[in-house]
N, C-alpha and C positions, 0 to 999 in steps of 0.2 A: 125283782132285785133282787127281792133275798132267797127267789130261786137260786140263783145266780151264784150268790154268796154261800148257800149251803154246798154246791156241786163242791164251787173252789175249794171247799174247806175238805170236802171229802175226797176230794183229789190230792189234797197235799195229804191228809191221812193216809190215804192210801199206799203213796208213792213214798212216807217215813217206813210205812211199818214193810214193805216189799225191800226196800235196803235193810232194816234192822235184818228180818229172815234173811238176808241172802248173806249178811254178814257172820248170823250166828252158823246157818252151814258151811261157810268156808273154814269156821275155826274148830268145826266139830269132826272127830275124826269117824271114819266110817270102813267097817266091819272089811277082811281080808279079802270073804268069798262075794261080797258085792262089788270091790275093786277089780275082783276076777269077772265078774258078770260086765265089767264095761270097758275091760281089755277085749273082749270077746266083741260086747257091742262094736266098739271102735272098729276092728278087724272087719267084724260082717257087715259093714256100712261102709267100708273104701271096696270088699269085694265087689259090693252091689253098685257100687256109680262111678268108681274111679276110674277112669278109660285106658289107663295105661299104670298100671298099679305095678306090676314086673317089671319096668321100662329098664331101671338100674340097678333091679335085684330080683335075684330067682325065689322063685314062689316056699320051695323048698327052703333058704336063708332066713327069709321074714319071717314063715312059721314058726320056724328053732326061737328066733326073735322074742316072739309074743309068747311063746311055749316057756322061756327059759325068765321072762319079767315074771309072769303068772308064778314059778318057785320062789323067786324073791321074795316076792307079795304074804306075808309071815304073819304081820299083826295092824292092826288097825292105823290110818294116816288120815291125814287133813288133805283135802284137794289139792292144797300148794305142793305137799310133799307126792303127792299121787302123780303129780305135774309132771314134775323133776326126773320120774322114774320111767314115762310113760312117753315123755317129747322125745328122748335119745332113739325111743324105738321109733316111732315116727320119723324122725329126723333121719334114720337110717332108710328108707324109702328113697331117699336121694333127689324129692320132688319139691323145689325149694318153696312152692308156693303152700305147701301140706304143714299145717302147723296148729296144737291146740294153742287154745286161748288160755293165757294165764289167768288161773281163778282171783284175781286181784278185790280188794276190799272196794267198796263202792261208800261214795262222800254224799252228804247232805245235801241240800243249795247252800243253806247258811255256811258247811264247811268250804265246799268250792268257792265260794264267792270270799272267804276269807284265804282262801291259797291263790285268789288273782290279786289280791291286796297284798300280795309277795312275794320280794324275789327269790328265785329257785335256788336249791342248797347246792347241786351239780348241773345243772343246767346251765349255767353261765358262762363254763367251760368250753371251750371243742375239745375233741381227744381225737388220740393216732394210736390202734394197735397194733403192735408187731409181732409176731410171736406170744408170748405169755405174758408181754409186758404194756402198761396204757402210758401215753404222756398226754400234757397237757400241752395242744399246741395253739391256744388263741385265750387269750385274757381280758376281754373288751373292757371290763369295769376294774381291772388293774388289781384285782381283789389281793389281799398281801402281799401284792409285788409279788406275786408266784411270776415267775419267766415262762416263756413258752419253749417247748424241751426238755420241762420236767417231769422226770419220772412221778408217778403215784406208786410206792412201796406198800402201801396201806391201807386200810378203812377202817377206822377202831378196832384196829388190832390184828384185822386178817387180811395178809398177804392175800395183793391183789392177783397176784397169779393163781391161787386157788381158785378164784372165783370165776378167772378167765377161761380155766381148763373146766369149767363145771357149766358155765355157760355156753362155751361152742358148742358144746355135746348137741345141744337145743337145737341150734340151729344147720340148714342144711341150703346148700344150694342145689341147683340142676345136677345130677351125676355127680364126672368126677373133679368139675371145676375146684380150684383153689384159692380162689382171687376173692372171693365175694364175701367167706365168712368175716375176714378183717374188718371189712365197712361196715356189713351189718352188725358184728358187734358192737365194735364202737357206738352205736348209732342205738345199741338196744341194751347195753353192758346196765345202765342205772332202772330202765324199765323189769330188768330183770331182778334188780338189785332192790330195789322199793316193793317189791312182791313180795322179798324176802323179810326184809326189816321196816316196811310203812314211809312215809314222808318225814323225817324226824327233822325237828328243828335245828339238829348239829351235827357233824360229824367230824372227827379228829382222822388226819390224813398224814401219812407220813412220807415225806418224798427224798427225792436225790435229786441234786444239777450241777453239773459238772464237780462230780463226787464230793460236792458237799450235802451232809443229810442235814433235813428241819420237820419238822414239824408245827404243823397250822392245824388251828379250829375255825371250820366251816359252819359259819349262822344264816339261818334262813332270815333276809332282813324284812324290812316294810317297805312298801313302796312310796316312797313321796309323793306330794299330789300332783308335783309336773308326771311323773312315772305315770302317773294313773291318767292324767289327761293326754299325753301321749299315747296311751294304750288305748285307747278311745275312739282319738284320730288315727289311730293305725286303721283301725277297726271299720271305719269308714269308707263305701265304694265307691272312689271315683272310676271315670271310663279309662282311664289310663290301668287303674288296677282291674280290671275286668277284663281288659284287653289282653294283659300280660301276665292276667293270673297270680294276683297278688295275696299271697299267704302272710295273716297279719303275724304269726308265732312266732315265723324265723324273719319275719321285717324284710324279704325278700320276692322275688317273682319266679313263677317257675317258666315263662317264657322270659325271650330278653333277644332285643335286636341292635348291632351297629354294624358301621363300617371300620375299617382295620386301619385305615391308611385313610391321606388326604383325597385320593384321586378317587377313593369308592372302588377301590380292584378289586376287595378282599370284602365278602359280606360275612358276617358270622350271627350265628345264631345259635343259645342258648335255652337246650328244652329242659328245665327239672323234672318235669312230670308230664305223662301223658295226659293232661286231664279232663281233656276234649272242651272244657267250660271256655267259652268263647275262641276257641282254636280257630273255626272257618275264618274269623274275620282278622283276627292275628295273620296268616298266612296268608291273604288273599291280600293286606296292607302291605305287608313284608315284601313279597315278591312281586308285588307291584315298583315300591320302591328298589328291589336289587335289577329289578328290567330297565327303567328309569336311568339307573347309575352305568346300566352295562360292564354291571360288575362280569369281570372272566372267571374269579373261583368264589367259591362258595363251603365254610365250614361250619359245621353243626355240632352241637355240642352236647352230648348224653351221658357224657360221666357222670358219677351218682345220678342215676335217674332209676329211679326202681321199675320204672312201665306205666301201665296204666292204659288209655282207651286204646282198643285197634281202631277206630272210627277216624282218630287224629292221626295215625301213625299212614294209614290207609293214603290220607288225605295228604299230608306231608309227602308223601313216595308221588304222588299224582302230579307235585311242582318239581318232582326230577325227573321223571320217566323224559323218555323220547319217543316212545311207543304204547299203544295199550300193555297192562300191565294184569298180571291178580296177585294178589299178595301173598293171599296164606289157602293153603289147598285144604279141601272138604272138612271141617272139623267133627271131630270121631264123638259119639256120646253111649253108652253101656244100654239104653234102649230108648224107645219110645216114648216112655213115661217120664224119661229123665228131667226134660226142661221144666217140670210141673212141678218137682222137688225144691226149689230153689224159694222157699219161706215167705211168700206172696204177702203175707201180711205181719212179715217180722219187721221188730221197734213201731208200730203203728201204734200211734197217740187214738184216742178213744176218737176226736173227730176222722182225722185221716184212715182209721180203720173203717169208718163210716163210708166215708167217699170209695176206699177201694172197694168194699161190698159189693156197692152197686155197678165199680167196672169188673169186676172177679169174671164173671160169665167174658164178655171179651177178651179176658188177658187168657184165660183156659181157654177159650176155641183158637188163637193164635200161638200159643205155646202148643197144643195139641198137633196141630198141624204143620209144625215146626220142624220137622222131622222127613225123611225120607230112607227109604234102605236103598242098598247098592253092595252088589258083589258078597251078600250077605251080613253086612255091617251096615249099625246107623250113623246119621250125618245130621249136624242141626245146622239150617239155612242160615248164611252168614252174608253179610253186603262184601266182605272184604276180598271175599273167594270167587266173586265174579269179577270177570276183566273190569277194567276202571279205562278210561282214557286219560292221556296227561292233559294237564288243566294247561289251558292258555297261559296263561302266564306263567309255566314251567321254563327252570331256570335249566339252560343245555350248556355251561363252561364246566370247568373240573371242581369237584366235590369231594371234599375230605371229609371225615368224620372222626371226632377225637370219642375213644369208648373208655371203661377200666373195669376194675370187677364189681363197681355197682351199677354197672347198666346193666338191666336185668327184665327179664320179660318181655314187657311191648320195645324197649330198646333192641333186647336182642334179636327178634324178629324182624326189625327193620334195617337192623347192620346186618344180621345173616342175608336178606335178601340182595338188599345195596351190595354184597361184598357177592356174589352171586352172580349176579347179572353185570359186574366189573362194574357198575356206576360210581364209585369210591373207594376213595385209599383210607383202609382206616389205619388209625394210629394213636397208640397208646399201650392197653394190656388187654387180655383174654376177660370178656365179658364175665358175669358171674351167672347170667343167662344162658342155655343151651342152646348152641349154634341149630338143633335141628327140630326145636320148639320145646314147650310146655304144656302143662296142666291147670288149665284157670279157665276166662271166659266170665263164667258166672257161678255160683256155689250155692251147694246144700248145706245149711247150718243146723247142725246134729245135736244132739247135748245127749253127753253121757249119762245114763237114768240115775246114778247112783251120788257120782262125783258131781255131778252137772257142769261140767266142763263144757266150754263149749268147741265145737269140732266141725268149721267148717272145708269142706268137700269141694275141689274143683271139680267140675261135671267136663269139661270142653277140650279134647285134644287138639291144642290151637298150633300147628307147623309151618311154617314159612314156605310156599312156593319157591322151591331152589332143589337142588341134588344132593341129598343129605351127608354129609360128611361119614356119621355113624362112631364119632371120636367120643358122644357120650360125654362133651366139654361144651367150653363155651363157645362163642367166635373169637376167633386167632386174629389179632392186626395183622396189618400188612407191613406197619413198622410197630417195632415193639420197643417202646422205650416206657421204663420206668418213673416213678416220682415220689419221690423220697421226702421223708417228715423233713429233714432242711429246706427242703425246695418248697413246702408247705407254708412253714416258719415264714421264709426271705419271701414270701410271693415270689416266688419263680415257679415258671410253669415251661419245662422242658417238652415237653408234648407238644403243646401250641407253638413254642421257637420250633420244633423242628418243620411242622408246616410251613412257619410266615417264611421261615430260610430256606427252603424249597419253592416255596414258590419265586424269593428274592433271586434266588438262581436261574428260574426257567425268563424270567422276565430279563436278565441281563443276555441270557443267548436267545431272545428273541430280537433283543436288539442289536 
């Protein structure tokens, strides 16, 4: 028992030392020559591993961006300051999955526990970004009685518009799409803000609502015992939570299903993220219910779905297909050795590292034989690029799919395929992910040698098995309908309403 206590103490001390070292490095200034080395390192790794680096930007233009950046590095910078210089160049590649990780401060377990017993400062609101303006659209706790539709003009006397302009340059969608940035920015705004300013206990915001300006002081409040117990209850994994992929942090489900009318004519599936967890069981039970109800219409809602598992979307498509299909084209990689660059031991605890070490030979051989060469190019073997049969519970009625600018990655892959195969009518906005595919799949997690900024690089060119549009934009809906901020505040859904009205018309015509 004493030996275990000593080991436990050593692990704690080692963890604390590691956190202290990380935070000291984050606060230190790095000489210009070393920062330029990091720039060259980042570009060289992109050239080695990214299978479609010059998809949206010519090679000469990208090289000019990197060279121009190096000329601006004339004085020492902290990793965070360097991040704000390098990330806009990475974003200029216009590949939405490609992004440096923000070099943020790390916290000890004691500090994390303290934050867990406090309510968020900014996270208790829901936001909407339009142009260079940010609005509060939901205030569930009625903090200071701030009304939905209130614009935030400044935070601690700094104009919000300045932050938005700065942070927007850090975000890239796939290609020349313009619908993605506002959605992603409102989700990431305070990630960037707290990386710059830390987790403050107070903040002063200046607002305007219906022409009246007001100033509020927000405070990080302690949670009551009831709130803490409620949090614990939310963490418990019931069978329903597993099936619908419950997310405790947002108190919501990644998947949900219901009928929209009393006679079960219209089935509705909402997927917030293709996480794969329990997805087989969810779709099996859901489509069985749809079949038993003899539903004629199916609405699939992938708005605000940033993507996820290829396995899950391939499985979902099997419930929509009326003949064998192939979801994606063969996935290209830069070399046969690429699959071995995926940082197998990354983030492994000591015990996990030991188990992984035992399994590594099997992993190595599996990855080593996972590629093949054809027409001078190297491809990675994927289940989704093989023919798949329709599921026996497949739905054969009319399908509508709801999309918007936050439908990204896997959401764009499946919607591009559905549109190409004329299997669904797409309603909403152009997707944030590209119509013709993306670079993701799995990653090589690089670390810039001097700034130590993390840089995950996607290794697979994943493209839907379709006739390409070559538009360098997102999946375009068949029926284009925007959702305004006022729609969200009033809890109206013009996109879903259009589909319901269209179905109602069809029902009248049938009668």
